[in-house]
C-alpha positions as CSV (number, residue, x, y, z in Angstrom):
1,M,35.2,-4.7,58.8
2,N,37.8,-6.7,60.3
3,R,40.7,-3.9,61.0
4,R,43.5,-3.4,63.2
5,S,46.8,-1.5,62.1
6,F,50.0,-1.7,63.7
7,L,52.7,0.6,64.4
8,L,52.3,3.7,62.6
9,R,49.0,2.4,60.7
10,G,45.5,2.6,61.9
11,A,43.8,0.0,63.9
12,L,42.4,-3.2,65.3
13,A,38.4,-4.2,65.0
14,A,36.1,-6.7,64.4
15,S,33.6,-5.0,62.5
16,A,35.3,-1.7,61.6
17,V,38.7,0.0,62.7
18,G,40.2,0.8,66.3
19,A,43.3,1.0,67.7
20,G,46.6,2.6,66.5
21,F,50.5,2.1,66.9
22,W,53.2,4.8,67.6
23,L,56.7,3.6,67.3
24,K,58.1,5.6,69.9
25,D,61.6,5.6,69.1
26,R,63.6,4.6,66.2
27,L,64.1,0.9,66.3
28,W,66.3,-1.5,64.3
29,W,63.8,-4.2,63.8
30,G,65.7,-6.8,61.4
31,R,64.9,-9.0,58.7
32,P,63.5,-12.6,59.6
33,A,65.1,-15.6,57.6
34,I,62.6,-17.9,55.5
35,A,63.3,-21.0,54.0
36,F,60.9,-22.4,51.5
37,D,60.2,-26.0,51.1
38,G,59.9,-25.5,47.4
39,T,56.1,-27.7,47.1
40,Q,54.4,-24.4,46.5
41,T,51.2,-26.3,47.9
42,W,47.9,-24.4,48.5
43,H,46.5,-24.4,52.3
44,P,43.1,-23.8,53.4
45,L,42.1,-20.3,55.3
46,V,40.7,-20.7,58.9
47,S,37.3,-21.5,57.7
48,A,35.9,-19.6,61.0
49,V,37.2,-16.1,59.6
50,V,36.0,-16.2,56.0
51,D,36.4,-12.6,55.4
52,V,39.9,-11.8,56.1
53,P,43.1,-14.1,55.3
54,V,43.6,-16.1,58.4
55,V,45.6,-19.5,58.1
56,E,47.0,-21.7,60.9
57,V,50.9,-21.9,61.9
58,R,52.7,-23.3,64.3
59,I,55.0,-21.6,67.1
60,E,57.1,-24.2,69.0
61,G,55.1,-26.9,67.9
62,R,51.5,-25.5,68.7
63,A,48.9,-24.5,66.3
64,V,48.1,-20.5,66.3
65,R,46.0,-18.7,64.3
66,A,47.8,-16.0,62.2
67,L,46.2,-12.8,60.3
68,I,48.0,-12.0,57.2
69,D,47.7,-8.5,57.4
70,S,49.0,-5.9,54.7
71,G,48.0,-2.8,56.8
72,A,50.4,-3.8,59.8
73,Q,53.8,-2.4,59.3
74,Y,55.1,-5.0,61.5
75,S,54.4,-8.4,63.2
76,V,52.7,-8.7,66.4
77,M,51.9,-11.2,68.7
78,D,49.4,-11.4,71.9
79,Q,51.2,-11.1,74.9
80,A,49.3,-13.5,76.8
81,F,49.8,-15.5,74.4
82,A,53.6,-15.2,74.4
83,Q,53.7,-15.8,78.1
84,S,53.1,-19.5,77.4
85,L,56.3,-19.8,75.3
86,S,59.8,-20.5,75.9
87,A,61.3,-17.7,74.2
88,A,62.5,-14.6,76.4
89,S,61.1,-11.5,75.5
90,F,63.0,-8.1,75.4
91,N,62.0,-4.4,76.0
92,M,61.3,-2.4,73.0
93,P,60.4,1.1,72.7
94,V,56.9,0.6,71.4
95,I,54.1,2.4,73.0
96,A,50.5,1.5,71.5
97,Y,47.5,3.6,71.8
98,G,44.2,2.9,71.7
99,V,41.6,5.0,70.0
100,G,40.1,6.0,73.7
101,G,43.4,7.2,74.7
102,Q,44.6,4.3,76.8
103,A,48.4,3.1,75.8
104,Q,50.2,0.0,76.1
105,V,53.9,-0.1,76.8
106,G,55.5,-2.6,74.4
107,R,57.6,-5.6,74.6
108,G,59.3,-7.7,71.9
109,M,60.1,-11.6,71.5
110,T,62.0,-13.2,68.7
111,V,60.1,-16.4,67.5
112,D,60.8,-19.2,64.7
113,I,57.3,-20.0,62.7
114,D,56.3,-23.0,60.6
115,L,53.9,-21.0,58.0
116,P,52.4,-23.4,55.4
117,G,55.5,-24.4,53.0
118,A,58.1,-22.2,55.0
119,R,60.2,-21.8,58.0
120,V,60.7,-18.5,59.4
121,S,63.5,-17.7,61.8
122,R,64.2,-15.0,64.1
123,L,60.6,-13.1,63.4
124,R,61.2,-10.0,65.6
125,T,57.2,-9.2,66.9
126,A,55.8,-6.6,69.1
127,L,54.2,-8.3,72.3
128,L,50.6,-6.1,72.7
129,D,47.3,-7.1,74.4
130,L,45.3,-7.9,71.6
131,G,42.2,-8.0,73.4
132,P,39.1,-9.3,72.0
133,L,40.8,-10.0,68.7
134,A,42.9,-12.6,70.4
135,R,39.9,-14.0,72.8
136,D,36.6,-13.9,70.6
137,P,36.2,-17.5,69.8
138,S,35.3,-16.9,66.1
139,I,38.6,-15.1,65.5
140,G,41.2,-16.2,67.9
141,V,44.2,-14.6,66.3
142,D,47.3,-14.6,68.5
143,L,49.5,-13.7,65.6
144,I,49.8,-10.8,63.0
145,I,51.6,-11.3,60.0
146,G,52.9,-7.8,59.3
147,R,54.7,-5.8,56.3
148,D,58.2,-7.1,57.7
149,L,57.5,-10.8,57.2
150,M,55.0,-10.3,54.1
151,R,57.9,-8.5,52.4
152,E,60.3,-12.1,52.4
153,S,57.3,-14.0,50.2
154,V,55.1,-13.6,47.7
155,I,51.6,-14.4,49.4
156,E,48.8,-15.6,47.2
157,L,45.3,-15.6,48.1
158,D,42.5,-17.5,46.0
159,W,39.0,-16.4,47.5
160,E,37.1,-18.5,45.4
161,R,38.8,-21.6,46.9
162,K,39.7,-19.9,50.3
163,V,43.4,-21.0,50.3
164,V,46.9,-19.6,50.7
165,R,50.3,-20.4,49.4
166,F,53.5,-18.6,50.6
167,T,56.2,-18.9,47.4
168,S,60.1,-17.6,47.1
169,P,60.1,-14.2,45.5
170,E,63.1,-15.3,43.7
171,S,60.8,-18.7,42.0
172,W,57.5,-17.0,41.7
173,K,56.1,-16.0,38.3
174,A,52.9,-14.4,38.1
175,P,50.2,-17.1,36.5
176,P,48.6,-15.7,32.9
177,Q,45.5,-15.3,35.3
178,L,46.9,-12.4,37.0
179,W,48.4,-9.0,36.0
180,S,50.1,-6.7,37.8
181,A,47.6,-4.0,39.1
182,P,48.9,-0.3,38.9
183,V,49.3,0.5,42.8
184,E,51.7,2.9,44.3
185,M,53.6,3.3,47.5
186,S,52.1,5.3,50.7
187,G,55.0,5.1,53.2
188,D,55.8,1.5,53.0
189,A,52.4,0.1,52.1
190,L,50.4,-0.4,48.7
191,S,47.4,2.0,47.8
192,A,45.0,2.3,44.8
193,V,42.7,5.0,43.9
194,V,39.2,4.4,44.4
195,Q,36.0,6.7,43.2
196,V,33.5,7.6,45.9
197,E,30.6,9.0,44.1
198,G,33.1,10.5,42.0
199,K,35.4,11.7,44.3
200,P,39.1,10.0,44.1
201,V,40.4,8.4,47.3
202,R,43.4,6.9,47.7
203,A,43.1,3.9,50.3
204,V,45.7,1.5,51.3
205,V,45.3,-2.1,50.2
206,D,44.8,-3.7,53.6
207,T,43.9,-7.7,53.6
208,G,43.4,-7.3,57.4
209,A,40.2,-5.5,56.6
210,S,37.0,-7.3,55.7
211,S,34.8,-4.3,54.6
212,L,34.9,-2.5,50.6
213,L,36.1,0.7,51.9
214,A,36.7,2.5,55.4
215,V,37.8,6.5,55.4
216,T,38.5,8.7,58.8
217,E,36.3,10.9,60.0
218,P,38.2,14.0,58.7
219,Y,38.1,12.3,55.5
220,A,34.6,11.6,55.0
221,Q,33.8,15.1,55.8
222,S,36.2,16.6,53.3
223,I,34.6,14.0,50.4
224,G,30.9,15.1,51.5
225,L,30.0,11.6,53.3
226,N,29.1,14.0,56.5
227,D,25.9,15.7,54.8
228,G,23.2,14.5,56.7
229,R,22.9,11.2,55.6
230,R,21.3,8.1,58.0
231,A,24.4,6.8,59.6
232,E,24.4,3.4,61.2
233,E,26.1,3.0,64.5
234,G,28.4,0.0,65.4
235,T,30.9,-1.1,67.6
236,S,34.6,-2.8,66.8
237,L,36.6,-4.8,68.7
238,V,39.8,-2.7,69.3
239,L,43.1,-2.7,70.9
240,G,41.9,-4.1,74.8
241,G,38.5,-3.5,74.3
242,V,35.6,-2.2,72.1
243,T,35.3,1.3,70.2
244,R,32.4,2.8,68.0
245,A,32.2,3.4,64.5
246,R,29.9,4.6,61.8
247,W,28.5,3.1,58.6
248,V,26.9,5.7,55.9
249,R,25.5,4.4,52.3
250,V,26.8,5.9,49.3
251,S,25.6,5.8,45.7
252,T,28.4,4.1,43.8
253,V,32.3,3.0,44.9
254,T,34.4,2.6,41.7
255,L,37.7,0.6,41.3
256,G,38.9,0.5,38.1
257,D,36.2,-1.0,36.0
258,K,34.1,-2.5,38.9
259,Q,31.6,-0.3,40.6
260,W,29.5,-1.2,43.6
261,S,26.1,0.5,43.7
262,D,24.4,1.6,47.2
263,T,27.1,0.3,49.5
264,R,28.3,0.9,52.8
265,V,31.5,2.8,53.7
266,A,33.0,2.7,57.0
267,I,34.1,6.1,59.0
268,F,36.2,5.4,61.8
269,P,38.1,7.8,64.5
270,A,41.0,9.9,63.1
271,S,44.4,9.9,64.7
272,D,47.5,12.1,65.2
273,L,49.9,9.5,64.6
274,P,52.2,10.4,61.6
275,G,51.4,7.8,58.7
276,Y,47.6,7.2,59.8
277,P,45.7,6.2,56.4
278,D,42.8,8.5,55.2
279,A,41.2,5.2,53.6
280,L,41.4,1.7,53.9
281,L,40.6,-0.8,50.5
282,G,39.7,-4.0,52.4
283,M,39.2,-7.7,51.3
284,A,35.3,-7.2,49.8
285,A,37.1,-5.6,46.9
286,F,38.6,-8.8,45.8
287,R,35.8,-11.2,46.7
288,N,36.1,-14.1,44.5
289,K,39.3,-13.1,43.0
290,K,42.8,-14.0,43.2
291,L,45.5,-12.1,43.9
292,A,49.2,-12.0,44.8
293,L,51.1,-9.7,47.0
294,N,54.7,-9.2,46.5
295,L,55.7,-6.5,48.9
296,G,59.2,-6.7,48.5
297,Q,58.6,-5.3,44.7
298,N,55.8,-3.3,45.6
299,Q,53.8,-5.1,43.4
300,L,50.1,-6.3,43.5
301,F,48.8,-8.8,41.4
302,V,44.9,-9.5,40.4
303,S,42.6,-11.5,38.6
304,R,42.0,-9.8,35.2
305,D,38.8,-8.8,35.2
306,L,39.7,-6.3,37.8
307,D,41.6,-3.3,36.5
308,L,42.7,-1.1,39.3
309,T,43.7,2.5,38.5
310,V,45.9,4.9,40.5
311,G,45.1,8.6,39.1
């Protein structure tokens, strides 16, 4: 499961989860300005990264891969890539802690970005070492589009066609094949209730995660997943390196009227960070679906054959 949460949320990873970020002091982040071109054109996702939404954007005229990550509180740029830009960086009170205990002292940079169908001005990004997430050639992401930018646009994803488009929230209307799913807020993130072997689990909806579901070690214990069942050990790309994660098989995972049988759930290390999620609902839950995220209105729209339930 490709996962990394930023600044008060979990982790960065290629197969499970990893580093967490802590906002050390209060920081006025500021809202970016975004201008839409009105074309509402669908654009292809990066074909090499098929399990999470990665799109090509342009920064200072250069093509850059950007991960659309609803699990990321703020937008983040790889600091090595940032050194090649003309924009000046600035100090900001951010410390990023990896799961192994290593820390990064953050800086920031304000950049303008050309998204497909939109121009973003004055986006403040945290500059951090994204490690293998940026340098693995199969991923190669230098920018994380977090909820700070996602709240300024409706983001539609068509997973069957592997395309995305950014639309003005003022002009967007939900098409008839989509319906408003009953999600709730967990902090400033969207969450839904999943049943794991009959036990309710509230999970953050995370477009940056490719697997169906991941839970922390303590939460796995509380819902009975550490009951001696066989676990598969694995590794995950994380902030500045690699960490370990575990996979266990569960008899059922149920989301609304959709049920997965004999499926895998990832178990990742817990964190003492405030707001760290107990569970993450990834993009495998929406495979071959159409969805739209309107985070400015705390809304998730999904193809009608998936009935999300908040209980």
